[in-house]
N, C-alpha and C positions, 0 to 999 in steps of 0.2 A: 779410568785405567785399571787394568788388571795387573797384578802383581805375580811375577815368577820370581822363584829363587833358584840360585846356582850355586851349590856347595861343592867344592873341590875335596875329595876325599881321597885316601890312599887304600892300596891293597896291600896284603902281607908281603907280596914281592917288592914294594916300594915303587909301583906305577901308580899313576893317577886316574881317576875319572871323576866325570861331574855329574853329580846328581840334580835333575832338573824338575822343580815341583811347579804345579799350578795351584797358587794358593787359595782359588774359587773353587777348586775340586778337591774333596777330602780324598786321601790316598793315591791322587794322581801324581806319581814318580815315574820319571823315566832315567834310566841309566844311559850315560854317553861316554865310550872309550877312546874317542878322539874329538877334535876340534869340528872336523866336518861332519860327525855324526850330531853333535849338539846343534850345530848350526840348522842341518836338515831338520830336526826336532822341534827346535825352537820356533823355527818358519811355519812348520805345520801346526803346531799349539796355536800360534799367534793368529794364525788365519781364522779362528773361530772368534776372535775379538776383533776383527778388522785391524790387526797388527797395533793396536792401541794397548801396549804392553810395557811394563817395568821390569828390568830384571834387578834382582837385589843379589849382589854376591857376598859370599864368606866361604871359610874353609875349617875343615875340621883341625883339631889341635894338633894332631899326628902329622899334618902336613909339611914339608921341609920347603924353605926358602926356593931352593933349587927347583922343588915341583911347581910350586907356584910361577918361578920365573919360565920355566918350560911352558907353562899353560900360557902365560903371557905372550911368550915369543911365537907360539903356534897360531893364537889368535891375532897377532899382528901380521904375520905371514899370510893367513887365511883371508883377512881383510885386504892386504894389498893385492893379492891374485885377484879378488872380487874385482877392486877398483880398476885394475889391469884390463879385466875381461870387459867391464863396462865401457873404459875407454876405447877398446878395440871396436864396440860393438855401435860408436856413435857415429 
């Protein structure tokens, strides 16, 4: 099992981004400014390991609860969209 870390961080203008790291590779960090970008990058990175990965989440100390809620909400909306698309393709 390969471990990726996903850290929610804040920009000076109080928007968020996700720093995605492959723990098996030194200094392999991807910056994701949206959930769609995050999903694309984690899928691409996971292909190298036959998608046998575990993702550990955390956040910087300066992240607000509303930013965390926004990330969660966008993640749930993205997953619902994927589920709907998969159901249409059955």
